[in-house]
MMTF fields as JSON, N, C-alpha, C and O atoms, coordinates in Angstrom:
{
  "mmtfVersion": "1.0.0",
  "mmtfProducer": "UNKNOWN",
  "numBonds": 375,
  "numAtoms": 376,
  "numGroups": 94,
  "numChains": 1,
  "numModels": 1,
  "chainsPerModel": [1],
  "groupsPerChain": [94],
  "chainIdList": ["A"],
  "bondAtomList": [4, 2, 8, 6, 12, 10, 16, 14, 20, 18, 24, 22, 28, 26, 32, 30, 36, 34, 40, 38, 44, 42, 48, 46, 52, 50, 56, 54, 60, 58, 64, 62, 68, 66, 72, 70, 76, 74, 80, 78, 84, 82, 88, 86, 92, 90, 96, 94, 100, 98, 104, 102, 108, 106, 112, 110, 116, 114, 120, 118, 124, 122, 128, 126, 132, 130, 136, 134, 140, 138, 144, 142, 148, 146, 152, 150, 156, 154, 160, 158, 164, 162, 168, 166, 172, 170, 176, 174, 180, 178, 184, 182, 188, 186, 192, 190, 196, 194, 200, 198, 204, 202, 208, 206, 212, 210, 216, 214, 220, 218, 224, 222, 228, 226, 232, 230, 236, 234, 240, 238, 244, 242, 248, 246, 252, 250, 256, 254, 260, 258, 264, 262, 268, 266, 272, 270, 276, 274, 280, 278, 284, 282, 288, 286, 292, 290, 296, 294, 300, 298, 304, 302, 308, 306, 312, 310, 316, 314, 320, 318, 324, 322, 328, 326, 332, 330, 336, 334, 340, 338, 344, 342, 348, 346, 352, 350, 356, 354, 360, 358, 364, 362, 368, 366, 372, 370],
  "bondOrderList": [1, 1, 1, 1, 1, 1, 1, 1, 1, 1, 1, 1, 1, 1, 1, 1, 1, 1, 1, 1, 1, 1, 1, 1, 1, 1, 1, 1, 1, 1, 1, 1, 1, 1, 1, 1, 1, 1, 1, 1, 1, 1, 1, 1, 1, 1, 1, 1, 1, 1, 1, 1, 1, 1, 1, 1, 1, 1, 1, 1, 1, 1, 1, 1, 1, 1, 1, 1, 1, 1, 1, 1, 1, 1, 1, 1, 1, 1, 1, 1, 1, 1, 1, 1, 1, 1, 1, 1, 1, 1, 1, 1, 1],
  "groupList": [{"groupName": "MET", "atomNameList": ["N", "CA", "C", "O"], "elementList": ["N", "C", "C", "O"], "formalChargeList": [0, 0, 0, 0], "bondAtomList": [1, 0, 2, 1, 3, 2], "bondOrderList": [1, 1, 2], "singleLetterCode": "M", "chemCompType": "L-PEPTIDE LINKING"}, {"groupName": "SER", "atomNameList": ["N", "CA", "C", "O"], "elementList": ["N", "C", "C", "O"], "formalChargeList": [0, 0, 0, 0], "bondAtomList": [1, 0, 2, 1, 3, 2], "bondOrderList": [1, 1, 2], "singleLetterCode": "S", "chemCompType": "L-PEPTIDE LINKING"}, {"groupName": "GLU", "atomNameList": ["N", "CA", "C", "O"], "elementList": ["N", "C", "C", "O"], "formalChargeList": [0, 0, 0, 0], "bondAtomList": [1, 0, 2, 1, 3, 2], "bondOrderList": [1, 1, 2], "singleLetterCode": "E", "chemCompType": "L-PEPTIDE LINKING"}, {"groupName": "VAL", "atomNameList": ["N", "CA", "C", "O"], "elementList": ["N", "C", "C", "O"], "formalChargeList": [0, 0, 0, 0], "bondAtomList": [1, 0, 2, 1, 3, 2], "bondOrderList": [1, 1, 2], "singleLetterCode": "V", "chemCompType": "L-PEPTIDE LINKING"}, {"groupName": "THR", "atomNameList": ["N", "CA", "C", "O"], "elementList": ["N", "C", "C", "O"], "formalChargeList": [0, 0, 0, 0], "bondAtomList": [1, 0, 2, 1, 3, 2], "bondOrderList": [1, 1, 2], "singleLetterCode": "T", "chemCompType": "L-PEPTIDE LINKING"}, {"groupName": "PRO", "atomNameList": ["N", "CA", "C", "O"], "elementList": ["N", "C", "C", "O"], "formalChargeList": [0, 0, 0, 0], "bondAtomList": [1, 0, 2, 1, 3, 2], "bondOrderList": [1, 1, 2], "singleLetterCode": "P", "chemCompType": "L-PEPTIDE LINKING"}, {"groupName": "ALA", "atomNameList": ["N", "CA", "C", "O"], "elementList": ["N", "C", "C", "O"], "formalChargeList": [0, 0, 0, 0], "bondAtomList": [1, 0, 2, 1, 3, 2], "bondOrderList": [1, 1, 2], "singleLetterCode": "A", "chemCompType": "L-PEPTIDE LINKING"}, {"groupName": "LYS", "atomNameList": ["N", "CA", "C", "O"], "elementList": ["N", "C", "C", "O"], "formalChargeList": [0, 0, 0, 0], "bondAtomList": [1, 0, 2, 1, 3, 2], "bondOrderList": [1, 1, 2], "singleLetterCode": "K", "chemCompType": "L-PEPTIDE LINKING"}, {"groupName": "ASN", "atomNameList": ["N", "CA", "C", "O"], "elementList": ["N", "C", "C", "O"], "formalChargeList": [0, 0, 0, 0], "bondAtomList": [1, 0, 2, 1, 3, 2], "bondOrderList": [1, 1, 2], "singleLetterCode": "N", "chemCompType": "L-PEPTIDE LINKING"}, {"groupName": "ARG", "atomNameList": ["N", "CA", "C", "O"], "elementList": ["N", "C", "C", "O"], "formalChargeList": [0, 0, 0, 0], "bondAtomList": [1, 0, 2, 1, 3, 2], "bondOrderList": [1, 1, 2], "singleLetterCode": "R", "chemCompType": "L-PEPTIDE LINKING"}, {"groupName": "LEU", "atomNameList": ["N", "CA", "C", "O"], "elementList": ["N", "C", "C", "O"], "formalChargeList": [0, 0, 0, 0], "bondAtomList": [1, 0, 2, 1, 3, 2], "bondOrderList": [1, 1, 2], "singleLetterCode": "L", "chemCompType": "L-PEPTIDE LINKING"}, {"groupName": "GLY", "atomNameList": ["N", "CA", "C", "O"], "elementList": ["N", "C", "C", "O"], "formalChargeList": [0, 0, 0, 0], "bondAtomList": [1, 0, 2, 1, 3, 2], "bondOrderList": [1, 1, 2], "singleLetterCode": "G", "chemCompType": "PEPTIDE LINKING"}, {"groupName": "ILE", "atomNameList": ["N", "CA", "C", "O"], "elementList": ["N", "C", "C", "O"], "formalChargeList": [0, 0, 0, 0], "bondAtomList": [1, 0, 2, 1, 3, 2], "bondOrderList": [1, 1, 2], "singleLetterCode": "I", "chemCompType": "L-PEPTIDE LINKING"}, {"groupName": "ASP", "atomNameList": ["N", "CA", "C", "O"], "elementList": ["N", "C", "C", "O"], "formalChargeList": [0, 0, 0, 0], "bondAtomList": [1, 0, 2, 1, 3, 2], "bondOrderList": [1, 1, 2], "singleLetterCode": "D", "chemCompType": "L-PEPTIDE LINKING"}, {"groupName": "HIS", "atomNameList": ["N", "CA", "C", "O"], "elementList": ["N", "C", "C", "O"], "formalChargeList": [0, 0, 0, 0], "bondAtomList": [1, 0, 2, 1, 3, 2], "bondOrderList": [1, 1, 2], "singleLetterCode": "H", "chemCompType": "L-PEPTIDE LINKING"}, {"groupName": "TYR", "atomNameList": ["N", "CA", "C", "O"], "elementList": ["N", "C", "C", "O"], "formalChargeList": [0, 0, 0, 0], "bondAtomList": [1, 0, 2, 1, 3, 2], "bondOrderList": [1, 1, 2], "singleLetterCode": "Y", "chemCompType": "L-PEPTIDE LINKING"}, {"groupName": "TRP", "atomNameList": ["N", "CA", "C", "O"], "elementList": ["N", "C", "C", "O"], "formalChargeList": [0, 0, 0, 0], "bondAtomList": [1, 0, 2, 1, 3, 2], "bondOrderList": [1, 1, 2], "singleLetterCode": "W", "chemCompType": "L-PEPTIDE LINKING"}],
  "groupTypeList": [0, 1, 2, 3, 1, 4, 5, 6, 3, 6, 6, 7, 8, 4, 9, 4, 10, 3, 11, 9, 12, 3, 1, 13, 7, 9, 6, 7, 4, 3, 4, 3, 10, 3, 2, 9, 9, 6, 6, 14, 2, 10, 15, 11, 7, 12, 3, 6, 9, 1, 9, 7, 15, 14, 6, 14, 13, 2, 7, 11, 2, 15, 7, 0, 11, 13, 3, 3, 2, 12, 6, 2, 11, 9, 5, 12, 1, 7, 4, 7, 1, 16, 4, 3, 4, 9, 10, 3, 2, 7, 6, 1, 10, 3],
  "groupIdList": [1, 2, 3, 4, 5, 6, 7, 8, 9, 10, 11, 12, 13, 14, 15, 16, 17, 18, 19, 20, 21, 22, 23, 24, 25, 26, 27, 28, 29, 30, 31, 32, 33, 34, 35, 36, 37, 38, 39, 40, 41, 42, 43, 44, 45, 46, 47, 48, 49, 50, 51, 52, 53, 54, 55, 56, 57, 58, 59, 60, 61, 62, 63, 64, 65, 66, 67, 68, 69, 70, 71, 72, 73, 74, 75, 76, 77, 78, 79, 80, 81, 82, 83, 84, 85, 86, 87, 88, 89, 90, 91, 92, 93, 94],
  "secStructList": [7, 7, 7, 7, 7, 7, 7, 7, 7, 7, 7, 6, 6, 7, 7, 3, 3, 3, 3, 3, 3, 3, 3, 7, 7, 1, 6, 6, 3, 3, 3, 3, 3, 3, 3, 3, 3, 3, 3, 7, 6, 6, 6, 7, 7, 3, 3, 3, 3, 3, 3, 3, 3, 3, 3, 3, 7, 6, 6, 7, 7, 7, 7, 6, 6, 7, 3, 3, 3, 3, 3, 3, 7, 1, 7, 7, 1, 1, 1, 3, 3, 3, 3, 3, 3, 3, 3, 3, 3, 7, 7, 7, 7, 7],
  "xCoordList": [-34.194, -35.037, -34.332, -33.638, -34.519, -33.918, -34.957, -36.142, -34.478, -35.377, -35.501, -34.519, -36.681, -36.917, -36.724, -37.38, -35.827, -35.577, -36.599, -36.864, -37.156, -38.129, -37.472, -36.563, -37.914, -37.321, -37.587, -38.578, -36.687, -36.819, -38.076, -38.23, -38.956, -40.208, -40.263, -39.963, -40.648, -40.753, -41.856, -42.852, -41.67, -42.67, -43.972, -43.962, -45.075, -46.376, -46.591, -47.181, -46.119, -46.39, -45.243, -45.11, -44.421, -43.296, -43.76, -44.432, -43.387, -43.718, -42.789, -41.588, -43.337, -42.537, -42.858, -44.004, -41.83, -41.975, -41.238, -40.309, -41.65, -40.986, -40.469, -41.203, -39.184, -38.593, -37.401, -36.99, -36.847, -35.718, -34.432, -34.414, -33.361, -32.068, -31.462, -31.294, -31.137, -30.549, -29.074, -28.377, -28.583, -27.165, -26.745, -27.44, -25.579, -25.022, -23.546, -22.77, -23.162, -21.759, -21.253, -20.049, -22.138, -21.71, -21.566, -22.243, -20.687, -20.472, -21.68, -22.091, -22.236, -23.368, -24.624, -25.502, -24.714, -25.872, -26.283, -25.435, -27.586, -28.127, -29.135, -29.771, -29.271, -30.267, -31.431, -31.254, -32.627, -33.812, -34.781, -35.146, -35.197, -36.165, -37.547, -37.802, -38.435, -39.796, -40.722, -40.793, -41.433, -42.375, -43.793, -44.101, -44.655, -46.071, -46.876, -46.381, -48.101, -48.964, -50.098, -50.768, -50.298, -51.32, -52.053, -51.515, -53.262, -54.043, -53.571, -53.289, -53.487, -53.123, -54.212, -55.398, -53.81, -54.77, -55.836, -57.015, -55.433, -56.365, -56.996, -58.207, -56.189, -56.669, -57.121, -57.824, -56.738, -57.198, -56.444, -56.716, -55.51, -54.738, -53.801, -53.259, -53.617, -52.712, -51.279, -50.915, -50.472, -49.085, -48.181, -48.592, -46.949, -45.988, -45.224, -44.691, -45.173, -44.395, -43.291, -43.509, -42.105, -41.014, -40.233, -40.249, -39.552, -38.727, -37.605, -37.802, -36.431, -35.284, -35.064, -35.171, -34.757, -34.47, -33.109, -32.775, -32.323, -31.077, -31.405, -31.983, -31.026, -31.347, -30.078, -29.132, -30.071, -28.923, -28.889, -29.881, -27.731, -27.498, -26.215, -25.125, -26.335, -25.179, -24.17, -22.968, -24.633, -23.72, -23.334, -22.438, -23.98, -23.678, -24.11, -23.468, -25.208, -25.64, -26.598, -26.831, -27.155, -28.112, -27.391, -26.551, -27.724, -27.03, -27.991, -29.206, -27.421, -28.198, -29.204, -28.861, -30.437, -31.487, -32.382, -33.463, -31.953, -32.777, -34.0, -33.923, -35.122, -36.318, -36.334, -36.323, -36.36, -36.273, -37.38, -38.016, -37.594, -38.521, -37.686, -36.736, -38.037, -37.322, -38.297, -39.488, -37.768, -38.588, -37.973, -36.752, -38.825, -38.368, -37.911, -38.5, -36.844, -36.324, -35.707, -36.012, -34.848, -34.183, -33.178, -32.714, -32.835, -31.837, -30.47, -29.976, -29.874, -28.567, -27.482, -26.37, -27.82, -26.902, -27.752, -28.963, -27.114, -27.838, -28.962, -30.042, -28.723, -29.716, -30.33, -31.18, -29.928, -30.331, -31.126, -30.595, -32.41, -33.229, -34.108, -35.124, -33.723, -34.43, -33.478, -32.265, -34.013, -33.217, -33.83, -35.05, -32.99, -33.479, -33.892, -33.1, -35.148, -35.647, -35.64, -35.339, -35.97, -35.982, -35.848, -36.12, -35.419, -35.286, -36.595, -37.049, -37.205, -38.462, -38.17, -38.765, -37.251, -36.929, -35.474, -35.014, -34.755, -33.353, -33.277, -34.138, -32.24, -32.057, -31.797, -31.043, -32.416, -32.198, -30.983, -30.747, -30.234, -29.061, -29.504, -30.355, -28.923, -29.316, -28.405, -28.56],
  "yCoordList": [1.783, 1.191, 1.242, 2.206, 0.21, 0.201, 0.677, 0.358, 1.445, 1.967, 0.966, 0.339, 0.823, -0.071, 0.735, 1.756, 0.274, 1.01, 0.596, -0.588, 1.583, 1.326, 1.59, 2.416, 0.907, 1.154, 2.583, 3.203, 3.085, 4.462, 4.579, 3.897, 5.447, 5.656, 7.108, 8.011, 7.335, 8.704, 9.437, 8.836, 10.73, 11.535, 11.532, 11.4, 11.677, 11.602, 12.734, 12.528, 13.931, 15.086, 15.407, 16.548, 14.423, 14.641, 14.546, 13.592, 15.561, 15.514, 14.531, 14.511, 13.714, 12.806, 13.017, 13.28, 12.9, 13.049, 11.915, 11.337, 11.596, 10.565, 11.217, 11.922, 10.977, 11.575, 10.784, 9.798, 11.237, 10.574, 11.343, 12.572, 10.623, 11.255, 11.691, 10.884, 12.988, 13.523, 13.854, 14.097, 13.868, 14.119, 13.466, 13.558, 12.794, 12.194, 12.555, 11.793, 13.714, 14.115, 14.669, 14.638, 15.175, 15.769, 14.693, 13.666, 14.934, 13.976, 13.975, 15.025, 12.803, 12.596, 13.37, 13.595, 13.779, 14.549, 14.068, 13.814, 13.944, 13.661, 14.748, 15.323, 15.022, 15.971, 15.174, 14.359, 15.411, 14.644, 15.554, 16.621, 15.125, 15.862, 15.277, 14.109, 16.095, 15.664, 16.303, 17.527, 15.462, 15.954, 15.71, 14.67, 16.685, 16.519, 17.063, 17.884, 16.613, 17.062, 17.88, 17.439, 19.079, 19.972, 20.653, 20.796, 21.062, 21.77, 23.221, 23.85, 23.74, 25.138, 26.02, 25.706, 27.124, 27.966, 28.538, 28.563, 28.996, 29.664, 28.714, 28.754, 27.862, 27.033, 25.637, 24.976, 25.187, 23.889, 22.695, 21.56, 22.927, 21.828, 21.247, 21.986, 19.935, 19.28, 19.522, 19.159, 20.136, 20.422, 19.806, 19.624, 19.493, 18.914, 20.026, 20.924, 19.966, 20.909, 20.092, 18.943, 20.688, 19.954, 20.865, 22.088, 20.236, 20.964, 20.051, 18.845, 20.62, 19.842, 20.064, 21.187, 18.988, 19.043, 18.397, 17.396, 18.966, 18.348, 17.496, 17.982, 16.21, 15.284, 14.633, 14.38, 14.368, 13.772, 12.269, 11.572, 11.776, 10.353, 9.99, 10.084, 9.578, 9.378, 8.385, 8.647, 7.255, 6.202, 6.307, 5.592, 7.165, 7.294, 6.086, 5.735, 5.442, 4.202, 4.407, 3.469, 5.592, 5.842, 6.48, 7.362, 6.03, 6.486, 7.203, 7.187, 7.834, 8.6, 7.699, 6.601, 8.166, 7.408, 6.624, 6.191, 6.431, 5.717, 6.559, 7.786, 5.892, 6.562, 6.345, 5.206, 7.433, 7.355, 8.159, 9.008, 7.865, 8.636, 9.498, 9.014, 10.784, 11.69, 12.23, 12.389, 12.508, 13.022, 14.31, 14.445, 15.247, 16.53, 16.374, 15.623, 17.103, 17.052, 18.381, 19.41, 18.356, 19.576, 20.02, 19.189, 21.297, 21.756, 21.126, 21.177, 20.536, 19.905, 20.854, 20.881, 21.626, 22.644, 23.783, 23.827, 24.698, 25.856, 25.444, 26.033, 24.443, 24.045, 22.68, 22.239, 22.006, 20.608, 20.427, 20.584, 20.094, 19.791, 18.562, 18.373, 17.743, 16.509, 15.338, 15.503, 14.15, 12.945, 11.83, 11.673, 11.061, 9.912, 8.833, 8.429, 8.365, 7.375, 5.964, 5.012, 5.814, 4.456, 4.493, 5.503, 3.358, 3.177, 2.621, 1.566, 3.327, 2.857, 1.972, 0.904, 2.409, 1.662, 1.898, 3.039, 0.821, 0.922, 1.363, 1.009, 2.14, 2.632, 1.458, 0.545, 1.484, 0.427, 0.769, 1.932, -0.235, -0.032, 0.147, -0.594, 1.136, 1.42, 0.685, 0.786],
  "zCoordList": [107.61, 106.6, 105.257, 104.933, 104.504, 103.165, 102.16, 102.258, 101.195, 100.172, 99.038, 98.64, 98.535, 97.41, 96.136, 95.931, 95.288, 94.037, 92.992, 92.788, 92.346, 91.297, 89.949, 89.86, 88.905, 87.593, 87.138, 87.525, 86.316, 85.83, 84.977, 83.964, 85.407, 84.698, 84.259, 85.04, 83.001, 82.504, 83.254, 83.657, 83.436, 84.125, 83.331, 82.107, 84.025, 83.365, 82.377, 81.317, 82.712, 81.867, 80.914, 80.471, 80.596, 79.7, 78.251, 77.86, 77.457, 76.036, 75.339, 75.61, 74.441, 73.638, 72.177, 71.811, 71.337, 69.898, 69.21, 69.775, 67.993, 67.206, 65.942, 65.251, 65.636, 64.452, 63.955, 64.566, 62.826, 62.178, 62.459, 62.399, 62.766, 63.027, 61.695, 60.782, 61.6, 60.376, 60.558, 59.573, 61.797, 62.039, 63.344, 64.356, 63.303, 64.507, 64.652, 65.229, 64.13, 64.103, 65.423, 65.677, 66.267, 67.532, 68.602, 68.556, 69.559, 70.643, 71.583, 72.077, 71.823, 72.733, 72.335, 73.168, 71.068, 70.606, 69.225, 68.369, 69.011, 67.687, 67.343, 68.226, 66.06, 65.586, 65.021, 64.115, 65.56, 65.187, 64.445, 64.939, 63.25, 62.447, 62.709, 62.414, 63.265, 63.573, 62.551, 62.44, 61.806, 60.798, 61.269, 61.852, 61.01, 61.32, 60.152, 59.379, 60.025, 58.948, 59.563, 60.497, 59.019, 59.565, 58.415, 57.316, 58.678, 57.671, 57.584, 58.604, 56.378, 56.164, 56.755, 56.651, 57.374, 58.082, 57.153, 57.505, 55.976, 55.075, 54.074, 53.86, 53.461, 52.355, 52.756, 51.992, 53.918, 54.391, 53.835, 54.225, 52.94, 52.363, 53.433, 54.255, 53.417, 54.35, 53.88, 52.761, 54.741, 54.411, 55.488, 56.634, 55.094, 56.033, 56.727, 56.075, 58.038, 58.849, 59.515, 59.901, 59.649, 60.277, 61.211, 61.078, 62.155, 63.11, 63.566, 63.718, 63.785, 64.244, 65.733, 66.226, 66.442, 67.868, 68.11, 67.476, 69.028, 69.454, 70.676, 71.648, 70.614, 71.69, 72.227, 71.481, 73.523, 74.2, 73.964, 74.179, 73.517, 73.282, 74.026, 73.462, 75.283, 76.159, 75.597, 75.632, 75.083, 74.646, 73.169, 72.721, 72.421, 71.002, 70.194, 69.205, 70.616, 69.977, 68.809, 68.047, 68.645, 67.569, 66.387, 66.567, 65.179, 63.98, 63.043, 63.239, 62.02, 61.065, 60.348, 59.909, 60.235, 59.571, 60.514, 60.115, 61.764, 62.742, 63.098, 63.161, 63.328, 63.831, 65.338, 65.805, 66.098, 67.556, 68.212, 67.589, 69.494, 70.315, 71.241, 71.855, 71.347, 72.235, 73.273, 73.007, 74.454, 75.554, 76.068, 76.14, 76.421, 76.936, 78.378, 79.155, 78.722, 80.084, 80.456, 79.854, 81.44, 81.873, 80.809, 80.028, 80.759, 79.793, 80.081, 81.207, 79.055, 79.183, 78.678, 79.206, 77.654, 77.137, 76.581, 76.799, 75.864, 75.337, 74.392, 74.425, 73.553, 72.551, 72.809, 72.035, 73.865, 74.058, 75.339, 76.439, 75.189, 76.357, 76.101, 76.77, 75.149, 74.827, 74.993, 74.86, 75.283, 75.453, 74.624, 74.591, 73.958, 73.191, 74.186, 75.037, 74.075, 75.028, 74.461, 75.18, 73.169, 72.618, 71.103, 70.455, 70.561, 69.12, 68.587, 69.029, 67.636, 67.053, 65.849, 65.706, 64.975, 63.764, 63.4, 63.357, 63.14, 62.743, 61.29, 60.484, 60.951, 59.586, 58.655, 58.991, 57.496, 56.513, 55.658, 55.331, 55.308, 54.46, 53.025, 52.533, 52.347, 50.961, 50.023, 48.806]
}
């Protein structure tokens, strides 16, 4: 019997985040800054929280300033367990 190949579909329980690339200097790796807004625990004021993630970029096609979506996957290296899945917005030239 021949197997029918299905297109690559992300797993249902995979976490995805959207952030801006702040560094593309490493080979096959980009650093993505993910910002979120949350209420302060005591005062209730809305404050910006941020975190950087190292994401795998196999072809090196994403550049600094691009807004991308990253998905969690298996560990690729010591600090890298995220993969860039799609380009949300291309960086604008200044």
